[in-house]
Residue frames as a rotation matrix with the C-alpha (Angstrom) as fourth column:
MET 1
0.398 -0.174 -0.901 -2.36
0.696 -0.582 0.420 66.50
-0.598 -0.794 -0.110 -79.98
ALA 2
0.944 0.028 0.329 -1.66
0.251 -0.709 -0.659 69.91
0.215 0.704 -0.677 -81.53
LYS 3
-0.004 -0.998 0.068 1.82
0.830 -0.041 -0.556 71.30
0.557 0.055 0.828 -82.01
LYS 4
0.319 0.045 -0.947 2.96
0.788 -0.567 0.239 73.92
-0.526 -0.822 -0.216 -79.49
TYR 5
-0.172 -0.530 -0.830 5.02
-0.087 -0.831 0.549 75.98
-0.981 0.167 0.097 -81.93
GLY 6
0.845 0.527 0.092 4.29
0.091 0.027 -0.995 76.99
-0.527 0.850 -0.025 -85.51
LYS 7
0.465 -0.663 0.587 6.57
0.879 0.269 -0.393 77.26
0.102 0.699 0.708 -88.54
LYS 8
0.615 -0.198 0.764 7.08
0.033 -0.961 -0.275 81.00
0.788 0.194 -0.584 -88.05
ALA 9
0.854 -0.290 0.432 8.44
-0.488 -0.159 0.858 80.38
-0.180 -0.944 -0.278 -84.54
ALA 10
0.639 -0.627 0.445 10.83
0.524 0.779 0.346 77.73
-0.564 0.012 0.826 -85.82
LYS 11
0.454 -0.450 0.769 12.14
0.735 -0.299 -0.608 80.04
0.504 0.842 0.196 -88.55
LYS 12
0.734 -0.148 0.662 12.67
-0.335 -0.928 0.164 82.94
0.590 -0.342 -0.731 -86.11
VAL 13
0.802 -0.442 0.403 14.55
-0.290 0.301 0.908 80.74
-0.523 -0.845 0.113 -83.61
GLU 14
0.577 -0.585 0.570 16.63
0.771 0.621 -0.142 79.25
-0.271 0.521 0.810 -86.42
ARG 15
0.532 -0.338 0.777 17.62
0.380 -0.725 -0.575 82.74
0.757 0.601 -0.257 -87.65
VAL 16
0.776 -0.194 0.601 18.48
-0.571 -0.621 0.537 83.92
0.269 -0.759 -0.593 -84.13
MET 17
0.778 -0.508 0.370 20.61
0.125 0.702 0.701 80.84
-0.616 -0.500 0.609 -83.45
ARG 18
0.473 -0.616 0.630 22.60
0.851 0.133 -0.508 81.53
0.229 0.776 0.588 -86.63
GLU 19
0.583 -0.213 0.784 23.13
-0.117 -0.977 -0.178 85.13
0.804 0.012 -0.595 -85.51
ARG 20
0.871 -0.238 0.430 24.33
-0.442 0.006 0.897 83.90
-0.216 -0.971 -0.100 -82.12
LYS 21
0.652 -0.643 0.403 26.84
0.619 0.758 0.206 81.54
-0.437 0.115 0.892 -83.74
ARG 22
0.350 -0.497 0.794 28.16
0.695 -0.431 -0.576 84.38
0.629 0.753 0.194 -85.90
GLY 23
-0.402 -0.481 -0.779 28.40
0.902 -0.356 -0.245 86.60
-0.160 -0.801 0.577 -82.83
THR 24
-0.846 0.109 0.522 26.08
0.159 -0.883 0.442 89.29
0.509 0.457 0.730 -84.18
LEU 25
0.151 0.963 -0.221 23.09
0.561 0.100 0.822 88.71
0.814 -0.248 -0.525 -81.86
ARG 26
-0.867 -0.371 0.332 22.59
-0.004 -0.661 -0.750 91.50
0.498 -0.652 0.572 -79.32
SER 27
-0.430 0.736 -0.523 20.14
0.896 0.274 -0.350 91.73
-0.115 -0.619 -0.777 -76.44
GLY 28
0.179 0.647 0.741 17.41
0.726 -0.595 0.345 94.36
0.664 0.476 -0.576 -76.66
GLY 29
0.894 0.317 -0.316 17.82
0.446 -0.571 0.689 96.15
0.038 -0.757 -0.652 -73.35
SER 30
0.542 -0.755 -0.370 21.54
0.044 -0.414 0.909 96.61
-0.840 -0.509 -0.191 -72.88
GLY 31
0.825 -0.222 -0.520 22.80
-0.562 -0.223 -0.796 95.85
0.061 0.949 -0.309 -76.39
LYS 32
-0.090 -0.880 0.466 25.32
-0.799 0.343 0.494 93.33
-0.595 -0.328 -0.734 -75.05
LYS 33
-0.381 -0.139 -0.914 26.35
-0.779 0.581 0.237 90.34
0.498 0.802 -0.329 -77.16
VAL 34
0.573 0.641 0.511 24.25
-0.799 0.576 0.174 87.23
-0.183 -0.507 0.842 -76.44
THR 35
-0.506 -0.784 -0.359 26.32
-0.813 0.573 -0.106 84.09
0.289 0.238 -0.927 -75.83
SER 36
-0.643 0.309 0.700 23.75
-0.356 0.690 -0.631 81.90
-0.678 -0.655 -0.334 -74.06
ARG 37
-0.948 0.316 -0.035 21.83
0.148 0.538 0.830 79.37
0.281 0.781 -0.557 -76.17
LYS 38
-0.336 0.863 -0.377 18.78
0.927 0.234 -0.292 79.67
-0.164 -0.448 -0.879 -73.90
GLN 39
-0.213 0.210 -0.954 18.74
0.156 -0.957 -0.246 83.45
-0.965 -0.201 0.171 -74.18
ALA 40
-0.891 -0.156 -0.427 18.96
-0.382 -0.252 0.889 83.23
-0.247 0.955 0.165 -77.97
ILE 41
-0.739 0.673 -0.035 15.96
0.585 0.666 0.463 80.86
0.335 0.322 -0.886 -78.07
ALA 42
-0.141 0.689 -0.711 13.99
0.803 -0.340 -0.489 83.21
-0.579 -0.640 -0.506 -75.80
ILE 43
-0.504 -0.102 -0.858 14.73
-0.251 -0.933 0.258 86.14
-0.826 0.345 0.445 -78.13
GLY 44
-0.977 0.113 -0.179 13.59
-0.141 0.286 0.948 84.13
0.159 0.951 -0.264 -81.16
LEU 45
-0.494 0.841 -0.219 10.35
0.856 0.515 0.043 83.08
0.149 -0.166 -0.975 -79.47
SER 46
-0.135 0.451 -0.882 9.54
0.492 -0.742 -0.455 86.60
-0.860 -0.495 -0.121 -78.35
GLU 47
-0.754 -0.155 -0.638 10.11
-0.436 -0.608 0.663 87.86
-0.491 0.778 0.391 -81.92
ALA 48
-0.885 0.459 -0.083 7.78
0.257 0.628 0.734 85.15
0.389 0.629 -0.674 -83.20
ARG 49
-0.288 0.794 -0.535 5.14
0.886 0.009 -0.463 86.19
-0.363 -0.607 -0.707 -80.63
ARG 50
-0.309 0.109 -0.945 5.35
-0.039 -0.994 -0.102 89.80
-0.950 0.005 0.312 -81.82
ALA 51
-0.859 -0.078 -0.506 5.07
-0.498 -0.105 0.861 88.67
-0.120 0.991 0.052 -85.44
GLY 52
0.067 0.997 0.025 1.90
-0.984 0.070 -0.162 86.72
-0.164 -0.013 0.986 -84.61
GLY 53
-0.440 -0.303 -0.845 3.32
-0.527 0.850 -0.030 83.20
0.727 0.432 -0.533 -84.77
LYS 54
0.685 0.685 -0.247 1.87
-0.256 0.544 0.799 80.23
0.682 -0.484 0.548 -82.93
VAL 55
-0.509 -0.836 -0.205 3.84
0.087 0.188 -0.978 80.33
0.856 -0.516 -0.023 -79.67
PRO 56
0.310 0.635 -0.708 2.51
0.812 0.211 0.545 79.65
0.495 -0.743 -0.450 -76.15
PRO 57
0.766 0.003 0.642 2.56
-0.187 -0.956 0.227 82.67
0.615 -0.295 -0.732 -73.80
ASN 58
-0.307 -0.951 0.038 5.65
-0.181 0.019 -0.983 83.30
0.934 -0.309 -0.178 -71.71
PRO 59
0.359 0.507 -0.784 5.13
0.606 0.512 0.609 81.58
0.710 -0.693 -0.124 -68.32
ASN 60
-0.354 -0.602 -0.715 7.39
0.935 -0.252 -0.251 84.08
-0.029 -0.758 0.652 -66.50
ARG 61
-0.794 0.067 0.605 5.55
0.156 -0.938 0.308 87.19
0.588 0.339 0.735 -67.71
LYS 62
-0.749 0.550 -0.370 3.21
0.350 -0.145 -0.925 88.92
-0.563 -0.822 -0.084 -65.29
GLN 63
-0.302 0.742 0.599 -0.34
0.871 -0.041 0.490 89.57
0.388 0.669 -0.634 -66.51
LYS 64
-0.885 0.126 0.448 -1.96
-0.204 -0.970 -0.131 92.97
0.418 -0.208 0.885 -66.29
LYS 65
-0.772 0.601 0.207 -5.04
-0.188 0.095 -0.978 93.33
-0.607 -0.794 0.039 -64.06
LYS 66
0.030 0.830 -0.556 -7.45
-0.911 -0.207 -0.358 93.62
-0.412 0.518 0.750 -67.00
ALA 67
-0.224 -0.194 -0.955 -6.08
-0.730 0.683 0.033 90.50
0.646 0.704 -0.294 -68.66
LYS 68
-0.990 -0.138 -0.032 -6.34
-0.074 0.701 -0.709 88.56
0.120 -0.700 -0.704 -65.39
ARG 69
-0.484 0.873 0.057 -9.95
-0.456 -0.196 -0.868 89.65
-0.747 -0.446 0.493 -64.93
SER 70
0.186 0.570 -0.800 -10.99
-0.981 0.061 -0.185 88.67
-0.057 0.820 0.570 -68.45
ALA 71
-0.543 -0.439 -0.716 -9.18
-0.483 0.861 -0.163 85.32
0.688 0.257 -0.679 -68.14
LYS 72
-0.950 0.223 0.219 -10.99
-0.120 0.386 -0.915 84.65
-0.288 -0.895 -0.340 -64.89
ARG 73
-0.127 0.965 -0.230 -14.36
-0.716 -0.249 -0.653 85.47
-0.687 0.082 0.722 -66.47
SER 74
0.050 0.130 -0.990 -13.74
-0.938 0.346 -0.001 83.24
0.342 0.929 0.139 -69.46
ARG 75
-0.871 -0.416 -0.260 -12.95
-0.297 0.869 -0.395 80.26
0.391 -0.267 -0.881 -67.21
ARG 76
-0.645 0.676 0.356 -16.40
-0.430 0.063 -0.900 80.45
-0.631 -0.734 0.251 -65.60
């Protein structure tokens, strides 16, 4: 069975967790200090996704119509 997350994802999450412990991690939208462990992990994974790391897609994110259509076609 293949791994879900790559090395790049692990490194990003590790860096973000250190920032959170130091108290320097800020959220993107509001700029507030992040104190939640789960939120810090989510930030690290999203950074890894943007950097092209091996990370599964976010299950809570809504797909755009075009992406849904192409996914439907590829399943056939």
